[in-house]
N, C-alpha and C positions, 0 to 999 in steps of 0.2 A: 504493499500499499504506500503511495507516495504523499506528499505534504498535502496535494490537493483534494485527493480522495479522503484522506484522514480529517481534513477540514470541513468537507462537505458532510461526512459521516458525524462529526460533532456537531454541526449546525441542526441537522436532521434529529439527532438524539436529543438535543437541548429543548427543541420545539415541542417534542413529544413529552419530556419530562416537565416542561413547563405548565402544560396543560394538565398534568397530573397533580401539580404542587399547588396551582392558583387556588383551589377551594379550601386548603388548609387553613384553619382558625378564621374564617369569616363570619363576622357578626353582623347582622343587618342594623341600620340605624333603628334607635328605639321609636323615634318620631319622625315621619318623613317631612323633610323642609320643602318649602317652595323652592322648585327648580332642581330638585335631587329627584332620582327615582326611588321608588318605593323599597327595591331590592339593592340599592347600592351600599357597599359595605361601609361601617362606621370607621375602620382604619385597616386599608387593604396590605399594608406593609410590602409594598412592590420590590423596593430594594432589597430586603430581607429575603424575598421569594425568589428573586433573580439570583441572587448569592447561592441561596440553597440548591437552585436548579442547576447552576454551573458546578458546585461540587459534586451532587449526584450524577451529573452528566460525565464528569472527569473520571469517575469510578467505573460508569458503564463502558465509556470509550476505551479505558485501559484495558477492561476485559475483552471487549470487541477487538482491538489491536493485537492483544496477545493471541486471541483465537485465529484471526487472519493470518498473522506472521508464523503460527505453528502449522499452518497449512491444512489445518483439519476443515476449514471453508475456503474453497475457492470460487473465486469470480471469474476465472479465466480457465479455458481448457488447456490441459497439459501439452 
């Protein structure tokens, strides 16, 4: 796997993990204010979730990288 393929794999994994992490700890506003959606979270903590997503993705990507370099999974025919 070259650097471009590794980067693309990281980005794809990052987006999948982001959508799994986004609902963590979401609490709706107690009373809806004018101009806010009724389901908008009180404190979305997006920077924390982006960091957590990056850490989880790094672990998953390292496993994926090791699996591809061990030749257990091949994307090209020999």
